[in-house]
C-alpha beads as a LAMMPS data file, in Angstrom:
LAMMPS data file: protein, C-alpha beads

233 atoms
232 bonds

1 atom types
1 bond types

-500.0 500.0 xlo xhi
-500.0 500.0 ylo yhi
-500.0 500.0 zlo zhi

Masses

1 110.0

Atoms # bond

1 1 1 359.219 221.617 -414.559
2 1 1 357.232 225.023 -413.363
3 1 1 354.191 225.491 -415.552
4 1 1 354.468 228.780 -417.837
5 1 1 353.186 232.209 -416.867
6 1 1 349.448 232.915 -417.509
7 1 1 349.059 235.250 -420.456
8 1 1 347.402 238.440 -419.665
9 1 1 345.457 238.543 -423.125
10 1 1 347.973 241.324 -424.126
11 1 1 351.002 240.190 -425.910
12 1 1 352.711 243.509 -424.999
13 1 1 351.981 243.336 -421.078
14 1 1 352.895 239.917 -421.345
15 1 1 356.314 241.049 -422.729
16 1 1 357.097 243.597 -419.996
17 1 1 356.047 240.792 -417.398
18 1 1 358.466 238.292 -418.675
19 1 1 355.959 236.169 -420.254
20 1 1 352.717 236.805 -418.434
21 1 1 351.299 236.652 -414.943
22 1 1 353.840 234.640 -412.856
23 1 1 352.589 231.551 -410.799
24 1 1 352.947 231.403 -407.042
25 1 1 353.147 235.340 -406.672
26 1 1 350.974 238.410 -406.381
27 1 1 351.023 240.850 -409.495
28 1 1 349.791 244.117 -408.513
29 1 1 348.020 246.963 -411.110
30 1 1 347.743 250.270 -409.662
31 1 1 346.555 253.524 -411.177
32 1 1 343.899 256.179 -411.033
33 1 1 340.369 255.493 -412.175
34 1 1 339.617 254.670 -415.656
35 1 1 343.476 253.702 -416.286
36 1 1 342.487 250.228 -417.352
37 1 1 342.862 248.153 -414.284
38 1 1 339.528 246.453 -414.537
39 1 1 339.750 245.795 -418.065
40 1 1 343.282 244.041 -417.654
41 1 1 341.594 241.975 -414.847
42 1 1 338.673 240.631 -416.986
43 1 1 341.172 240.101 -419.992
44 1 1 343.428 238.066 -417.678
45 1 1 340.358 235.971 -416.530
46 1 1 339.327 235.357 -420.120
47 1 1 342.568 234.014 -420.756
48 1 1 342.631 231.716 -417.893
49 1 1 339.072 230.446 -418.546
50 1 1 340.103 229.948 -422.405
51 1 1 342.792 227.777 -420.964
52 1 1 340.146 225.380 -419.277
53 1 1 340.810 226.590 -415.802
54 1 1 338.338 228.448 -413.714
55 1 1 338.730 231.666 -412.189
56 1 1 337.934 233.063 -408.496
57 1 1 337.050 236.681 -408.872
58 1 1 336.426 238.966 -405.818
59 1 1 334.916 242.169 -407.144
60 1 1 334.293 245.640 -405.263
61 1 1 334.450 247.819 -408.291
62 1 1 331.199 246.758 -409.728
63 1 1 331.708 243.613 -412.121
64 1 1 330.217 244.482 -415.556
65 1 1 328.904 241.226 -417.238
66 1 1 328.703 243.338 -420.342
67 1 1 332.279 244.191 -420.214
68 1 1 332.824 240.246 -419.895
69 1 1 330.827 239.585 -422.904
70 1 1 332.664 241.999 -425.090
71 1 1 336.070 240.696 -424.175
72 1 1 335.159 237.231 -424.158
73 1 1 333.336 237.592 -427.640
74 1 1 331.215 234.534 -428.976
75 1 1 332.607 232.233 -426.036
76 1 1 331.197 234.518 -423.329
77 1 1 328.518 232.368 -422.179
78 1 1 330.292 228.948 -422.094
79 1 1 333.346 230.583 -420.479
80 1 1 331.325 232.399 -417.766
81 1 1 330.471 228.997 -416.313
82 1 1 334.102 228.800 -414.777
83 1 1 333.988 232.441 -413.362
84 1 1 333.098 232.398 -409.653
85 1 1 332.234 235.820 -408.776
86 1 1 332.414 237.242 -405.246
87 1 1 331.167 240.674 -404.410
88 1 1 331.685 241.864 -400.707
89 1 1 329.573 244.815 -399.442
90 1 1 332.306 245.955 -397.063
91 1 1 335.871 245.502 -396.068
92 1 1 335.056 243.097 -393.342
93 1 1 333.060 240.970 -395.709
94 1 1 336.072 241.054 -398.183
95 1 1 337.964 239.446 -395.603
96 1 1 335.693 236.751 -395.025
97 1 1 335.511 236.025 -398.669
98 1 1 339.098 235.769 -399.038
99 1 1 339.458 233.380 -396.383
100 1 1 336.675 231.293 -398.136
101 1 1 338.603 231.035 -401.381
102 1 1 340.775 228.212 -399.963
103 1 1 337.794 225.696 -399.924
104 1 1 337.519 226.165 -403.723
105 1 1 341.117 226.213 -404.297
106 1 1 341.679 222.908 -402.577
107 1 1 339.564 221.302 -405.357
108 1 1 342.185 222.074 -407.982
109 1 1 341.107 223.373 -411.309
110 1 1 341.617 227.026 -410.536
111 1 1 343.985 228.899 -412.798
112 1 1 343.670 232.205 -411.515
113 1 1 342.667 234.402 -408.492
114 1 1 341.823 238.061 -409.250
115 1 1 340.800 240.840 -406.539
116 1 1 339.481 244.004 -408.339
117 1 1 340.253 245.976 -406.250
118 1 1 341.937 245.165 -402.920
119 1 1 341.686 248.458 -401.564
120 1 1 338.451 249.805 -402.802
121 1 1 336.727 248.848 -399.395
122 1 1 339.815 249.455 -397.387
123 1 1 339.499 253.135 -398.512
124 1 1 336.462 253.577 -396.205
125 1 1 338.417 252.116 -393.282
126 1 1 341.337 254.573 -393.444
127 1 1 340.307 256.383 -390.294
128 1 1 340.855 253.051 -388.342
129 1 1 344.628 253.558 -389.027
130 1 1 346.682 250.763 -387.801
131 1 1 343.940 248.198 -387.382
132 1 1 342.658 248.613 -391.040
133 1 1 346.094 248.428 -392.190
134 1 1 346.774 245.182 -390.189
135 1 1 343.536 243.575 -391.659
136 1 1 344.422 244.415 -395.369
137 1 1 347.879 243.186 -394.685
138 1 1 346.364 239.835 -393.432
139 1 1 344.120 239.457 -396.483
140 1 1 346.924 240.044 -398.874
141 1 1 349.125 237.565 -396.986
142 1 1 346.329 234.923 -397.421
143 1 1 346.421 235.587 -401.056
144 1 1 350.049 235.134 -401.316
145 1 1 349.627 231.767 -399.394
146 1 1 347.134 230.677 -401.982
147 1 1 349.518 231.707 -404.891
148 1 1 352.390 229.682 -403.176
149 1 1 350.419 226.638 -401.992
150 1 1 348.492 225.996 -405.299
151 1 1 351.091 227.477 -407.806
152 1 1 348.623 229.840 -409.372
153 1 1 348.949 233.570 -410.239
154 1 1 347.137 236.001 -408.250
155 1 1 346.306 239.288 -409.724
156 1 1 345.230 242.338 -407.560
157 1 1 344.274 245.726 -408.441
158 1 1 344.932 248.715 -406.286
159 1 1 343.739 252.256 -405.857
160 1 1 345.865 255.447 -405.683
161 1 1 346.298 258.474 -403.669
162 1 1 348.324 261.595 -404.499
163 1 1 351.801 261.877 -402.695
164 1 1 351.819 265.649 -402.223
165 1 1 355.417 265.656 -401.398
166 1 1 356.257 264.122 -404.726
167 1 1 353.299 265.002 -406.339
168 1 1 352.927 261.581 -407.741
169 1 1 350.171 258.828 -407.553
170 1 1 350.980 255.998 -405.296
171 1 1 349.479 252.698 -404.444
172 1 1 347.272 252.360 -401.264
173 1 1 348.115 249.831 -398.888
174 1 1 351.752 251.251 -398.076
175 1 1 354.849 249.468 -398.019
176 1 1 353.235 246.102 -396.949
177 1 1 351.121 245.827 -399.996
178 1 1 354.113 246.873 -402.104
179 1 1 356.439 244.161 -400.368
180 1 1 353.879 241.406 -400.649
181 1 1 353.579 242.122 -404.420
182 1 1 356.433 240.665 -406.223
183 1 1 355.358 242.240 -409.594
184 1 1 353.664 245.677 -409.934
185 1 1 352.750 247.513 -412.816
186 1 1 351.603 251.249 -412.697
187 1 1 348.759 252.209 -415.112
188 1 1 348.540 256.042 -416.192
189 1 1 345.980 257.996 -418.120
190 1 1 347.648 260.128 -420.918
191 1 1 345.278 262.168 -422.587
192 1 1 343.273 259.486 -424.628
193 1 1 345.765 256.855 -424.303
194 1 1 347.137 254.735 -421.218
195 1 1 350.790 253.836 -420.315
196 1 1 351.667 250.711 -418.421
197 1 1 355.111 250.819 -416.796
198 1 1 356.854 247.977 -414.953
199 1 1 357.991 249.533 -411.569
200 1 1 358.877 246.159 -409.652
201 1 1 359.757 242.686 -410.770
202 1 1 361.811 239.811 -408.951
203 1 1 363.953 239.126 -411.765
204 1 1 363.425 241.714 -414.557
205 1 1 364.927 245.249 -414.639
206 1 1 362.070 247.646 -414.180
207 1 1 361.089 250.716 -416.370
208 1 1 359.723 248.621 -419.610
209 1 1 356.470 250.513 -420.682
210 1 1 354.021 250.707 -423.690
211 1 1 351.148 253.009 -424.417
212 1 1 347.650 251.420 -425.171
213 1 1 344.010 252.434 -425.870
214 1 1 341.118 250.847 -424.212
215 1 1 338.981 249.111 -426.657
216 1 1 335.697 247.106 -426.707
217 1 1 337.661 244.105 -426.763
218 1 1 340.059 244.820 -423.959
219 1 1 343.328 247.036 -424.908
220 1 1 345.283 247.672 -427.754
221 1 1 348.869 248.424 -427.730
222 1 1 349.991 251.665 -429.845
223 1 1 353.628 250.825 -429.899
224 1 1 355.811 247.833 -428.921
225 1 1 357.377 247.979 -425.339
226 1 1 360.041 250.560 -424.784
227 1 1 363.155 250.899 -422.714
228 1 1 364.332 249.335 -419.356
229 1 1 365.990 251.266 -416.743
230 1 1 366.710 249.671 -413.558
231 1 1 365.023 251.055 -410.321
232 1 1 365.728 250.168 -406.821
233 1 1 362.738 248.988 -404.451

Bonds

1 1 1 2
2 1 2 3
3 1 3 4
4 1 4 5
5 1 5 6
6 1 6 7
7 1 7 8
8 1 8 9
9 1 9 10
10 1 10 11
11 1 11 12
12 1 12 13
13 1 13 14
14 1 14 15
15 1 15 16
16 1 16 17
17 1 17 18
18 1 18 19
19 1 19 20
20 1 20 21
21 1 21 22
22 1 22 23
23 1 23 24
24 1 24 25
25 1 25 26
26 1 26 27
27 1 27 28
28 1 28 29
29 1 29 30
30 1 30 31
31 1 31 32
32 1 32 33
33 1 33 34
34 1 34 35
35 1 35 36
36 1 36 37
37 1 37 38
38 1 38 39
39 1 39 40
40 1 40 41
41 1 41 42
42 1 42 43
43 1 43 44
44 1 44 45
45 1 45 46
46 1 46 47
47 1 47 48
48 1 48 49
49 1 49 50
50 1 50 51
51 1 51 52
52 1 52 53
53 1 53 54
54 1 54 55
55 1 55 56
56 1 56 57
57 1 57 58
58 1 58 59
59 1 59 60
60 1 60 61
61 1 61 62
62 1 62 63
63 1 63 64
64 1 64 65
65 1 65 66
66 1 66 67
67 1 67 68
68 1 68 69
69 1 69 70
70 1 70 71
71 1 71 72
72 1 72 73
73 1 73 74
74 1 74 75
75 1 75 76
76 1 76 77
77 1 77 78
78 1 78 79
79 1 79 80
80 1 80 81
81 1 81 82
82 1 82 83
83 1 83 84
84 1 84 85
85 1 85 86
86 1 86 87
87 1 87 88
88 1 88 89
89 1 89 90
90 1 90 91
91 1 91 92
92 1 92 93
93 1 93 94
94 1 94 95
95 1 95 96
96 1 96 97
97 1 97 98
98 1 98 99
99 1 99 100
100 1 100 101
101 1 101 102
102 1 102 103
103 1 103 104
104 1 104 105
105 1 105 106
106 1 106 107
107 1 107 108
108 1 108 109
109 1 109 110
110 1 110 111
111 1 111 112
112 1 112 113
113 1 113 114
114 1 114 115
115 1 115 116
116 1 116 117
117 1 117 118
118 1 118 119
119 1 119 120
120 1 120 121
121 1 121 122
122 1 122 123
123 1 123 124
124 1 124 125
125 1 125 126
126 1 126 127
127 1 127 128
128 1 128 129
129 1 129 130
130 1 130 131
131 1 131 132
132 1 132 133
133 1 133 134
134 1 134 135
135 1 135 136
136 1 136 137
137 1 137 138
138 1 138 139
139 1 139 140
140 1 140 141
141 1 141 142
142 1 142 143
143 1 143 144
144 1 144 145
145 1 145 146
146 1 146 147
147 1 147 148
148 1 148 149
149 1 149 150
150 1 150 151
151 1 151 152
152 1 152 153
153 1 153 154
154 1 154 155
155 1 155 156
156 1 156 157
157 1 157 158
158 1 158 159
159 1 159 160
160 1 160 161
161 1 161 162
162 1 162 163
163 1 163 164
164 1 164 165
165 1 165 166
166 1 166 167
167 1 167 168
168 1 168 169
169 1 169 170
170 1 170 171
171 1 171 172
172 1 172 173
173 1 173 174
174 1 174 175
175 1 175 176
176 1 176 177
177 1 177 178
178 1 178 179
179 1 179 180
180 1 180 181
181 1 181 182
182 1 182 183
183 1 183 184
184 1 184 185
185 1 185 186
186 1 186 187
187 1 187 188
188 1 188 189
189 1 189 190
190 1 190 191
191 1 191 192
192 1 192 193
193 1 193 194
194 1 194 195
195 1 195 196
196 1 196 197
197 1 197 198
198 1 198 199
199 1 199 200
200 1 200 201
201 1 201 202
202 1 202 203
203 1 203 204
204 1 204 205
205 1 205 206
206 1 206 207
207 1 207 208
208 1 208 209
209 1 209 210
210 1 210 211
211 1 211 212
212 1 212 213
213 1 213 214
214 1 214 215
215 1 215 216
216 1 216 217
217 1 217 218
218 1 218 219
219 1 219 220
220 1 220 221
221 1 221 222
222 1 222 223
223 1 223 224
224 1 224 225
225 1 225 226
226 1 226 227
227 1 227 228
228 1 228 229
229 1 229 230
230 1 230 231
231 1 231 232
232 1 232 233
């Protein structure tokens, strides 16, 4: 029997994901700055740490120890012992660190891999065109391989750009990153609220959403998850 999904730390987000972060696949969060991506990455990490697993957290956004303490609460110091933090300085080093995760994963006991964000350092390489895209795709393929081989969830966050033809935010990394992520959640800023919408899932209809506030302890839903409308990818 397959182990259950890992809770994100939010009951409402777990609900639209079909129980939480699925094992063996990549779940992607994409959204504009301050939409809640990093907060959810830390929440999911705390959830995995509370279950007794360690977390490999590759961060290019500037990991906030204070935010971790707020979300982890009284157990922060104890839980931090199981958090392995990697902080690449550039996109090339990010690739080296992604590759190095395998030695840690072979030892077992890892319950989650987080990359926040997968495309933050990639953005500086955009002028290199196809070469940069191939390197990004290679990194994400490695992460997908880890998810499948070790039957763990991999959570990545993704930055956005404005598609001027449709006047919408879309994730960086193009169709390759979209294809390799089996579950995708879009995060949007809506005045003082945020909205999480399921836009891709391998077995659930898409379109389910809920509004939330970012709080000191993580996120707090303002209403139960709403509607599910079928979308085609």
